[in-house]
Structures are given as C-alpha cells and as structure tokens.
Rosetta silent file (secondary structure, phi, psi, omega in degrees, C-alpha in Angstrom):
SEQUENCE: MRAARFLVAGAVALSAAGASLVGATSANATAGPCASEEACLFFNSNYQGATFSDGRGNSQTPENYGDPNWYTFSNGNGAGYYVKNNAASVWNYDMNYSLTIYFNSNNMGPSQYIKRGTGANLNTQLKNNNASQCYDFFNVCP
SCORE:     score description
SCORE:     0.000 S_00000001
   1 L     0.000  -44.928 -179.946   14.033   38.464   16.911 S_00000001
   2 H   -63.545  -39.966  178.610   17.629   39.534   16.479 S_00000001
   3 H   -64.592  -39.437  179.569   18.819   35.902   16.657 S_00000001
   4 H   -63.743  -42.274  177.905   16.287   34.875   13.992 S_00000001
   5 H   -63.269  -39.898  179.202   17.584   37.550   11.588 S_00000001
   6 H   -63.129  -41.900  178.974   21.147   36.409   12.243 S_00000001
   7 H   -66.626  -41.784  178.822   20.214   32.798   11.456 S_00000001
   8 H   -64.554  -44.304  179.602   18.369   33.769    8.265 S_00000001
   9 H   -62.587  -40.186  177.931   21.299   35.934    7.119 S_00000001
  10 H   -64.177  -42.041  179.138   23.704   33.077    7.850 S_00000001
  11 H   -64.043  -41.353  178.366   21.557   30.608    5.905 S_00000001
  12 H   -63.915  -43.117  179.969   21.386   32.952    2.921 S_00000001
  13 H   -63.450  -43.903  178.159   25.170   33.437    2.987 S_00000001
  14 H   -63.911  -39.950  178.704   25.807   29.681    3.140 S_00000001
  15 H   -62.816  -43.982  179.479   23.337   29.091    0.323 S_00000001
  16 H   -65.520  -41.050  178.905   25.041   31.682   -1.878 S_00000001
  17 H   -64.109  -42.432  178.336   28.480   30.240   -1.111 S_00000001
  18 H   -62.961  -41.424  179.185   27.285   26.746   -1.958 S_00000001
  19 H   -64.524  -39.580 -179.834   25.805   27.930   -5.252 S_00000001
  20 H   -69.981  -34.231  176.701   29.027   29.656   -6.233 S_00000001
  21 H   -66.007  -42.721  178.855   31.057   26.535   -5.420 S_00000001
  22 H   -62.422  -45.019  179.286   28.768   24.371   -7.535 S_00000001
  23 H   -62.180  -41.591 -178.744   29.026   26.811  -10.423 S_00000001
  24 H   -67.611  -39.592 -178.960   32.797   26.985  -10.189 S_00000001
  25 H   -64.222  -47.944 -177.028   33.182   23.217  -10.064 S_00000001
  26 H   -69.994  -29.213 -179.657   31.056   22.512  -13.128 S_00000001
  27 H   -69.156  -31.014 -176.853   32.645   25.306  -15.147 S_00000001
  28 H  -101.090    0.581 -175.967   36.128   23.827  -14.678 S_00000001
  29 L   -69.360  143.153  173.736   35.208   20.149  -14.874 S_00000001
  30 L  -107.950  166.308 -176.165   36.797   17.988  -17.556 S_00000001
  31 L   -86.622   89.896  178.085   35.308   14.915  -19.142 S_00000001
  32 L    65.573 -142.778 -176.933   36.825   12.060  -17.168 S_00000001
  33 L   -76.410   -9.326 -177.664   40.568   11.475  -17.600 S_00000001
  34 L  -118.737  161.254 -179.402   40.642   13.441  -20.871 S_00000001
  35 L   -71.095  150.328  175.761   39.762   16.994  -21.805 S_00000001
  36 L   -65.537  156.170 -178.909   36.320   17.839  -23.089 S_00000001
  37 L    66.196   27.042  176.391   35.998   18.216  -26.874 S_00000001
  38 L  -135.801  162.934  171.498   38.661   15.577  -27.495 S_00000001
  39 E   -85.682  139.498  177.585   38.881   11.905  -28.290 S_00000001
  40 E  -119.812  110.245  177.434   40.098    9.787  -25.426 S_00000001
  41 E   -93.982  139.581 -177.854   41.745    6.528  -26.436 S_00000001
  42 E  -115.069  143.510  179.546   42.209    3.882  -23.758 S_00000001
  43 E   -67.143  -34.098 -178.978   44.871    1.191  -23.577 S_00000001
  44 E  -111.826  165.465  174.973   42.327   -1.369  -22.325 S_00000001
  45 L   -66.489  164.389  176.222   38.748   -2.248  -23.238 S_00000001
  46 L    58.115   34.300  174.043   35.798   -0.684  -21.410 S_00000001
  47 L    60.137   43.982 -178.818   37.562    2.696  -21.003 S_00000001
  48 E  -118.983  162.174  174.884   40.215    1.338  -18.652 S_00000001
  49 E    84.585 -165.985 -177.854   43.971    1.744  -18.382 S_00000001
  50 E   -62.597  158.045 -175.462   46.248    4.474  -19.649 S_00000001
  51 E  -127.561  159.300  171.236   44.793    7.261  -21.796 S_00000001
  52 E  -139.971  127.122 -176.163   45.641    9.464  -24.739 S_00000001
  53 E  -114.675  129.826 -177.292   43.608   12.603  -25.436 S_00000001
  54 E  -151.285  130.945  178.573   43.574   14.298  -28.845 S_00000001
  55 L  -110.901   17.831 -176.600   41.249   16.806  -30.495 S_00000001
  56 L  -107.483  168.143  176.548   42.998   16.968  -33.875 S_00000001
  57 L   105.006  129.136  178.404   42.515   15.300  -37.245 S_00000001
  58 E  -153.541 -176.267 -176.503   39.943   15.902  -39.979 S_00000001
  59 L   -66.518  -19.593  179.393   39.108   15.027  -43.565 S_00000001
  60 L   -96.010  -30.252 -178.923   41.668   17.559  -44.805 S_00000001
  61 L  -136.155   94.894 -178.994   44.474   16.859  -42.329 S_00000001
  62 L   -61.744  149.954  173.813   44.563   13.331  -40.855 S_00000001
  63 E  -104.873  105.362 -179.985   45.862   12.862  -37.314 S_00000001
  64 E   -91.207  137.449 -179.802   48.308    9.956  -37.416 S_00000001
  65 L   -80.384  -22.253 -178.656   49.284    8.311  -34.135 S_00000001
  66 L   -95.689 -136.758 -177.091   52.651    7.144  -35.486 S_00000001
  67 L   -53.141  129.772    7.424   55.276    8.848  -37.604 S_00000001
  68 L   -95.322    2.639 -171.722   56.120   11.719  -37.181 S_00000001
  69 L   -85.621  -44.214 -176.446   54.329   12.110  -33.814 S_00000001
  70 L    46.542   61.220  177.855   54.680    8.737  -32.060 S_00000001
  71 L   -65.935  151.534  177.378   52.180    9.591  -29.319 S_00000001
  72 E  -126.620  156.149  174.658   52.208    7.572  -26.099 S_00000001
  73 L   -76.436  156.191  176.234   49.628    6.663  -23.463 S_00000001
  74 E  -139.837  161.676  172.516   49.900    8.145  -19.959 S_00000001
  75 L    60.752   79.126  172.999   48.520    7.617  -16.449 S_00000001
  76 L   130.133 -172.656  179.346   47.708    3.975  -15.794 S_00000001
  77 L   -59.848  120.250 -177.626   48.177    0.459  -17.118 S_00000001
  78 L   103.941   -2.698  179.459   49.821    0.856  -20.520 S_00000001
  79 L   -57.941  135.505  179.426   51.474    4.220  -19.805 S_00000001
  80 L    96.550  -20.324  177.310   54.474    4.739  -22.065 S_00000001
  81 L   -73.626  149.686  174.308   53.223    2.470  -24.863 S_00000001
  82 E   -64.582  145.365  177.142   52.716    4.003  -28.288 S_00000001
  83 L   -70.440  -39.405  179.863   49.108    4.883  -29.124 S_00000001
  84 L   -59.979  124.995  177.415   49.492    3.480  -32.638 S_00000001
  85 L    65.303   25.667  178.495   48.345   -0.149  -32.648 S_00000001
  86 L  -137.183    6.993  179.623   47.697   -0.232  -28.886 S_00000001
  87 L   -90.195  144.881  179.292   44.220    1.252  -28.244 S_00000001
  88 L  -118.550  -22.661  177.849   41.311   -0.946  -27.188 S_00000001
  89 E  -150.138  162.139 -177.347   38.512    1.570  -26.552 S_00000001
  90 E  -146.654  142.945  173.267   37.688    5.192  -27.277 S_00000001
  91 E  -124.244  127.653  178.980   35.345    7.838  -25.906 S_00000001
  92 E   -95.966  100.495 -179.387   34.505   10.885  -28.039 S_00000001
  93 L   -80.272   -6.682  178.257   34.019   13.761  -25.597 S_00000001
  94 L   -72.895  124.430 -178.197   33.447   16.199  -28.464 S_00000001
  95 L   -92.243   -1.100 -178.678   29.752   17.161  -28.455 S_00000001
  96 L  -107.688  -30.560 -172.821   29.875   18.817  -31.892 S_00000001
  97 L  -132.009  142.925  174.922   31.669   16.360  -34.177 S_00000001
  98 L   -82.099  164.466 -173.250   31.764   12.618  -34.702 S_00000001
  99 E  -129.229  143.370  172.779   35.043   10.733  -34.870 S_00000001
 100 E  -124.527  131.934  176.447   36.339    7.910  -37.041 S_00000001
 101 E  -102.342  136.753 -175.732   39.272    5.699  -36.017 S_00000001
 102 E  -117.453  151.069  176.917   41.252    4.070  -38.862 S_00000001
 103 E   -68.702  -41.252 -177.861   43.348    0.926  -39.246 S_00000001
 104 E  -107.893  164.870  172.894   45.950    2.706  -41.404 S_00000001
 105 L   -66.150  163.492  176.889   47.589    6.110  -41.300 S_00000001
 106 L    61.358   34.493  176.610   46.129    8.999  -43.314 S_00000001
 107 L    55.966   49.327 -178.040   42.501    7.976  -42.661 S_00000001
 108 E  -124.640  157.682  173.962   42.743    4.808  -44.739 S_00000001
 109 E    84.836 -169.925  178.801   41.589    1.210  -44.420 S_00000001
 110 E   -54.965  148.572 -175.776   38.942   -0.327  -42.161 S_00000001
 111 E  -144.880  166.950  175.517   37.408    2.170  -39.752 S_00000001
 112 E  -135.749  127.945 -177.694   35.021    2.583  -36.847 S_00000001
 113 E   -90.545  130.159  178.831   32.651    5.536  -36.477 S_00000001
 114 E  -120.233  112.497  179.391   32.165    6.999  -32.972 S_00000001
 115 L   -62.489  156.014  177.662   29.241    9.413  -32.598 S_00000001
 116 L   -60.487  139.543  177.782   29.777   12.636  -30.689 S_00000001
 117 L    70.934   18.080  178.890   29.415   12.231  -26.945 S_00000001
 118 L  -133.599  175.709  177.787   29.663    8.419  -27.082 S_00000001
 119 E  -146.561  175.022  179.555   32.269    5.706  -26.891 S_00000001
 120 E  -164.926  155.729  164.925   32.917    2.113  -27.840 S_00000001
 121 E   -73.924  140.084  178.594   35.333   -0.748  -27.548 S_00000001
 122 L   -67.044  143.462 -177.921   37.223   -0.889  -30.820 S_00000001
 123 L   -68.153  173.413 -173.656   36.015   -3.659  -33.118 S_00000001
 124 L   -62.036  -29.486  177.254   38.125   -6.767  -33.787 S_00000001
 125 L   -71.307  -32.222 -173.175   39.770   -5.190  -36.860 S_00000001
 126 L  -102.669  -19.554 -179.503   40.848   -2.069  -34.976 S_00000001
 127 L   -60.904  119.960 -175.867   41.580   -3.256  -31.437 S_00000001
 128 L    61.290   23.741  176.438   45.359   -2.832  -31.121 S_00000001
 129 L  -142.179   45.958 -176.869   45.426   -1.935  -34.834 S_00000001
 130 L  -107.392  136.844 -176.424   44.651    1.799  -34.828 S_00000001
 131 L  -130.083  -21.228 -178.752   46.749    4.293  -36.768 S_00000001
 132 E  -157.356  169.261  179.067   44.808    7.539  -37.331 S_00000001
 133 E  -142.294  158.359 -178.048   41.674    9.512  -36.524 S_00000001
 134 E  -146.753  126.586  169.407   39.383   11.983  -38.238 S_00000001
 135 E   -91.293  144.863 -175.141   36.748   14.427  -36.941 S_00000001
 136 L   -91.016   42.527 -177.216   33.969   15.211  -39.440 S_00000001
 137 L   -89.795  -14.054  170.820   34.052   19.004  -39.125 S_00000001
 138 L   -97.172  -53.755  178.072   35.043   19.904  -42.715 S_00000001
 139 L  -143.898  170.319  174.124   33.449   16.982  -44.530 S_00000001
 140 L   -63.508  136.798 -179.746   32.361   13.501  -43.641 S_00000001
 141 L   -65.000  148.404 -177.697   35.486   11.457  -43.014 S_00000001
 142 L   -64.079    0.000    0.000   36.402    9.010  -45.792 S_00000001
C-alpha cells in the first residue's frame, strides 16, 4: 500500500513537472528564425537562407531597407548582404497586421501584399528588388 502511494505521488509530480516545462517552452518560443510579430525576409526563395527580421514600417512612417539604415541579412546563406534588393521570400509572423513589400523606398512602386500569419515567395517584380515595407496598422498601406 505504501509503495502504491509512493508511485502515485511520483507520477503526479512528474506529470506536473512535464506540464510546467511544456508551458514554459511555448511561452518563450519564437516564430522560426525571426521574432514573432515581425516580418521575416529571406535571402532565398521558399524561406531559406539568411534572414532579416523587422516589425517596423506603416502608412505614416515607411520602413526603408536602404538609406539611412542599410540593413543586412544574418545567419545563413546570404549573411552580410544588404536587405535592399536582395530578398526572395517573406513570412509575416505578425498575427494582427498585414504587410506590404514595395519595389521602391517610401512605400512606392509595385508591391506585394502578405496577409498576417502567412508568407510568400516575392513575385518576379520584387524578387531581389525590394526597398521598403509597410504594416497596415494605421491605415491600409498605399
């Protein structure tokens, strides 16, 4: 009888420890190679290669990849290259706002719309021709 209680108590303790580990892991998890609630641009198609993660840019304040920021990719094939005119795919990890990628700086020119929580290979106009991004949280991006 005493052994059975010990085994039950041990099982309950292990179960509780496992539940707390699962909770801790999911609470701290990020969305792939980039942070959640950000756009993740990839150097290669199909979400491969070096990455750049950015959660800025909107209809009032465009986020330009070039001057004055000159962002670069990191971690993988393409690391060190400028983000401007070098992205091939993008995943929008933001679950609240959609994202638009633009050919020109200041949210101008041909664009591609990326719904929240989705991704895409950049279209033929934008692949390796990307200059800015816009989240639609103030107004719909131009």
